[in-house]
N, C-alpha and C positions, 0 to 999 in steps of 0.2 A: 206333903207340902214342901219339905226340904229338898226332896229329889226334883220336884217341879222347878223350884227356884234355881237349883244347880243346873238343870237342863237349860233353862232360859238364859242364865248367865253365860254358860258355855257357848250357846248359839250366838248371843250378842257379841261376845269377846272374839270369836272366830271371824265373824262377818266384819266387825269393826277393824280388827287388825289387818285383815286382807285388803279392805277398801282403803284404809289409811295409807298403807304402803303403796298401793297402786296410784292413789291420788298424789302422793308426794313425788313419786317417780314421774308422773305426767306434768304436774303443775310446777315443780321446782327443778327437776333434772331435765325436763323436756322430752321424756319418752313419748313418742307419738301414738295416737289411738288408731292410726291407719298406716299400713306399711309403705304406701306410696307418698306419704307426706314428706315435703322437703322444707328446708330452712335456709335462709340466705346467710352467706358468709362474705367477708370482704378481704381481699388481698391488697395490702398497702405496701408499696415499694418505694425505697429511697435510693436513687442512683447518684453517686458522687463522682464527678469527673475532676481529676487533678492533673496539673502539669508539674512534673518533678523538678526540683532544684538540683543543686550540686552535692547536697549532703543527705543525711537521714531524713525520713519523712514520718510524720505522725499525724494521723487524722482521727478526730474524736467525733462521734455522732451520738446525740442523746437518743436513747431508746424509749419506747412507749412506757408510760407509767400506768398505774391502775386507773381505769375509768369506771365509775359506778354504772352498772347496767350492761357492761361489756366484758367479754372474756377473750383470752388469747389462746389459740390452739397450738400454734407452733411458730417458729421463726427460723430463717435461714440467712446465712452470710455467704457471699461470693466475693472472694478477694484473692485472686491468683498471685502468688509470690509474696503476699503480705502476712505478717503474723497478726493474730487476733486475740485480744483479751477483753473480758467483760468486767467492768468496774462498777461496783455497787456502793452507794453511799446513802444509807437509809432506804427510802423508797425509790430514789433516783438511780437510774442505770445508764451506762454509757459504754458504747463499743469503741475500742481503740485499735486502729490498724497501724502497724509499724513496718518499716522496711529500711534496711541499711542504705540501699542505693537503688534508684530506678532511672531508666534511660528514656522512657517514652510515656506519653499520656496514658493514664490508667483510669479504669472505671471500677468503683467499689459498689457493691449492692447489699442492701439489707431488705428483707422481705418477711412479713408477718401476716398471719391469718387471724381475723377477729370475728366474733359472733356475739349476738345478744345473749346476755346472761343475767337473769333476774336475781340469781343468788348473790352475785358479787355487788356489794354496795360499799366497798372499801374505797378510800381515797388516800388522803394524807393523814398522819396522826394529828391529834389535837394540838394546836399551837398555843403559845403563850400570848399575853397581851403585848402589843408593840409599844415602844416608847414614842412619845409625841416628837415628831421630827423638828429639828431646829433649822428653819429656813431663813434666807436673807429677806430683809424687808424690801418691798412691801408684801412679799409672798407669805410671810409668817402671819401678818395681820389678816390677809385675805383668807388664809386657810382657817384660822380660828373663827373668823366671822361667818364663813360658810358652814363650819361645823355647828355653830350655835344656831344659825337660821334653819338648817335642815333638821337638827335635833328637835326644835320646837314643833315642827310640822310632821313628825314621824312618831310611831309607837314602839318600834323595836328595830333590831338590826336589819331585818329584811326590808321593811318599809324605808328605813334610813338609806339603804343602798339604792333602792329603786328611785327614791326621790332625788338622790344625788346624781345618778346617771341621767335621769330625765332633765335635770337642770343643765348638766354638762352638754347634752345633745340639743338643748333648746336653740331655736333660731335667734332668740334674744336673751343670751345668758346675762347674768348679773355682772357688775363691774369686777367683782372678785374672781369669778370664774373666767371672765374674758382675759384677765391678767395672765392666768395659767395657759389658756388656749393660745394666746398670741405670743407666748414666750418661746424663744428659740431653744431653751433648755428642755421644753416639753414637746415642742413641734406638733401640737395638736393630738398627742397620744392620750386618748380618753382613759385607758386603763391606768396609765402611770399617774395621771391627774387624780383619778378616783382613789388610787392607793395612797397617795399623799394625804388626801383629805380624810380617808378612813383611818389612817394611822393617827391623824390629829384627834380623832374621836376614840383612839385606842381600840379599834376594831381590826382584828387580824384578817389579812387578805393576801391572795397570791394571784399572779397572772398565769392562766393556763392557756396552752397553745395546742391546737389540734386541727382535725379535719372533719368536714361533713362527709359521711360515707356515701358516695355516689360515684358511678363510673366516670373516670376522668383520666386521660392520658397524661395530663399535666395540671397540677393544682397547687395551691399555696395554703400554708397554715393560717388559721384564724385565731384571733385572740379572744379569750373570755376572761371573766373575773369571778374568782371564787372567794367567798366570805364565810368565816366561821362564826356561828352564834353561840358558842360554848356548848352546843349539843350536836351539831352536824354542820357539814359544809353545804353552803347554798351557792348556786351558780347563776350568774347574770350575764345577759347579752349586753356588752358595753355600748352597742349602737342603739339599743331600744330601752334598756333597763328592765326587760322582761326576765323574770326569774324562772329557773328550771332548765336543766340541761336537755337538749333534744335527744331522742333515743338513737338518732343516727350520728351523734357527735362522738368522736374518738379523741380523748386527751392523749397527746404524744409526749409533751414535756411541760414542766412547770418552771416559771421564772421568765425574766425579761432577756436572758442571755440567748444568743443565736443557737440554733440546733447543731451547727457544725463548727468545728475549729480545726484548722489545718496548719501545721508547722513544717517548714522545710519544703513547701511546695505551694503552688498557686491553685486556689479553688476556681475551676472553670465554670462549673455548673452543679446545682443541686436540684434534681428533678424528683417531685413526688407524684406517684401514680396510684390510682385506686381502681380496682376491678371487682365487680360483684360476681359471686359464684354461688351455685346451688349445691347443697350437700344434703344427702338423705338425713332426715331428722333423727332416725334411729342411730346412724353412725355418729352424728353430732352429739346425741345424748350420751352415748357410750364414752366418747372422748371427754365430754363435760364432766361426767361422773368420775372418770379416772383423774381428771385435772383437779377436781375438788377433793379427791380422796375420801369420798363418802363411804359410810359403813356398808352401803349396799353394793358398792363396786365389786368386791370379791364374790358376791353371790349371784352375779349375772350368768345366765346360761351362755352368753357370748364369749365367756372366758374359756369354755371347753374347746377341745379340738373339734375340727369340722366334722369328723366322723361321728363323734359323740353328739354334736348338735343335731345332726340328721336323725339320730336315734331318738333323742328327746323331743324333737319336733313332732314325732309320731306319738310317743308315750304321753306327752302332755295333752293329747286329744282323747286318750282313753277315759279320764274322769268326765270329760264332756259327754261322751257317748253313754257312760254309766249313769250320768244324771238324767239324760234323755230316757234311759231305760226305767229309772225310778218314776219319772213323770207318767210314762205310758202304762206302767203296771200298777202303781199305787194310787194314782190320781185318775187316769183314764180307765184302768181296769182291763187292758188288753192282754190276753194270754200269750205266753211264749214258752219255748223250751229252755229251761235253765235260766240263770240269772244274767250271765255275761256273754252267753253265746251270740246273741244278736250284735253285741258291740264288736266282738272279734270278727264277725262276718262283715260288719260295716267297714272295719279296717281293711279287709281284703278287697272290698268294693273300690277303695282308693286307687288300686292298681288296675282293675278291670273296667271301671266305670259302672254306673248304677244299672243301666239296662242290661248290658252284657253280663254283669255279675248276677243279677236276678235270674236271667235265663240259665246260666251255668248252675246256680244254686238249685233251681227247680229240677233241672235234668239230673244232676248228681243225686239229689235226695229222692226223686221219684224212682230212678233206676235202682239205686241202692236199697230203697225200702222194699221193692219187689224181690230183690235177691235176698234180703233179710228174712222175708216170709218163707222163702225156700229153705234157708238155713234152719229156720225154726222146726221144720219137719225132720231135720236130722238129729234133733235133741242134743245139740252140742252144749258143753259147759260154758259158763259166762265168759271167761277169759279167752278161750279159743274162738268163741263166737264174735267177740269184739275185735279180735285180731283179724278174723276173716272179713268182717265189715270194713276194717281199715284198709286191708289189701284191696278190697273191691273198690273203695273210694279212690285210692291212688291209681288203680288201673283205669277207672272211668275218667279221671283227670288226664291221664296220658292219652286216652282215646280222643277226648275232646280237643286236646292240644294238637294232635296229629291231624284230626279232621279239619279244624279251623285253619291250620297252616296250609293244608292242601287246597282249601277254598280261598286262600288269600286273606283270611281274617286274622290279622296279627294280634288282635285283642285276645284271642283265645289262648295265646301263649302265656298270658298272665294267670291262667287258671291254677298253675302250680303254686301260686302264692296263697291260695285258699288254705285256711287252717284245717288240715286233714283230720286231725284228731277231733276237732269240734264237729265237723261234718259227720264223722263216724258216730259220735255220741248223739247227734241230732237224729240220725237214722235209727239208732238203737232206742232212744227215748220215744220217738214217734211210733215205732212198732209196738212198744209196750202199751202206750196210751191207746193205740188202735185196738189192741187185744182186750184191754181192761175196760175202756170207756167208750169204745166205738170209733168208727172212722170219722164222724163229724167232729168230735173233740180233737182228734189228732190233726185233722185238717185245719181246725181253728187255731191251734197252737202253732202249727207250721206256717200258716198265713200270718199270724201275729208276729212270729219271729222275723219273717221277711219284711213286714211293714215297719217294725221297729228298727231293723237294720237299715232299711232305706231311709227312714227319717233321721237316724243317727248319722248316716253317711252324708245326707244333705246338710246337716248342721255342721258336722266336722270338717267339711270341705269348703265352708265359707271362708273367704280370705280374712275377713275381720276376726272370726273365731280363731283361726290358726295363728294370726298375728298376736291377738290378746293372750292366748294360752302360752305362747313361747316368750313374749316380751314381759308379760305380767304374771309369772307363775304363782305369785302370792294370791291370785284370785282363786286358786284351789282351796284356800282357807274359807273363802266365801261359799264355794260349792260344798265344802265339808259342813259348814254351819247350816246351810239350807238342807243338806241331806239329813243331818241330825234333827233338824226342825220337822222335816217330813216323816222322820222315823217313828214319831208318836202319833201320826195321823191315822185314825181308825174310823173315819166317817165314810159316807157313801162315795163310791166311785162314779164317774160320769156314765160308764156303761150300765151301772146298777140303776141310776136315775132314769135312763132310757128304758131299761128292762121293766121297772116297776111303775112307769108313768101311768099305766091304766089304774093301778091301785090308788095312786095319788089323786086321780080325777074322781074316783068313787068316794074317797074320803071327804071331798069337798061337799 
């Protein structure tokens, strides 16, 4: 009983670990289940045009901050003749271009690539409670009255903010809100008005500025409102009061300050452009995994040199073929020569193709078997006999290659990739079975080996199988668990059920 429990726990552990890692890589890191799957990325560019003055020039551009649900792949700066420094103050980042003297109009460029990233849910650190602002009358009284009225008709910070924004955007605002909306100090800026009133309720808030990610040769930043409820940041559309940041919204900078500041020159234009791009989901997942420095990143087969990747792309298919072999022998009950010979032959079929490979396999085995019977009459010892069979196999492969080339069949040139030793062992094994159990059993095992090799080849050459085996190598743990599970199966095989179906009918 203890061994049975140990066996079951081992099977469950292997399958669970393998599936968990694969699901994590797919759901979190974004590794695709299909090789041709693509993911959208967006290239956002800021072009700054300045006309120099007579002295030094300094241009500062606010760089994108962290956006929940978005990630950044890379960024590029183009500024010929200018020095560049990146200044960081907490989560805020700023690019500063400087030059001692310039003589003509200059264009500075900043470009970054963004993608959807479900892992990243970070924004700003948790803020403290703001002080109640001290405004001039009658704005102070209007602010406190609005806070009291909205608080009575809301349940929490989220509903408070939604109710406040709805009132600010109303076609018939209250007298208190109309005072703010018509004031030249606020100039109808809904976010600024909402922040004043939220501060009056001691609710922390910030203005976020960003872009809706869609193709545009020229676009303008959009203001949003972010409010903290002492657990997380909540985002609100100031024009509608709707809560929730759209998945295609990119936060660029935080605060009411302008994104660009130029000293010693005149800002001619600041142009924002967005272009959608398509990137293979596999490449994006690799870059995402490296960007997040996940513990799985060093264990990816994509980190190997290209030559090693080509080798493992084939080796990772061997367990798949071996598992097919287990199913055909232990479940179906199909006979074959050896345990892994059909799998190795299936690998050779990857170079020749299935039909041509089966033809070449049949010819080499048939001719080699005939010559093996001739060698048996010479009463050779085992090792010399196997060596002679191997020489015969190589010679037959050479003849097939020369014959196919003379006939213009280039596929025949791949015959040299057949596992020579395996073919020699198949011929030797088939001759022994022929002599001991008769030609019918030998032909059955030979045919079974060919069928299993053909089936394994058909599965191993599926694009989905090749992709899953290389991208998700942890699935080998699942196959290992299933192999151990089937290793204790001792019931009837499908071939035995067909074989004894007459007895089953009589027993009824």
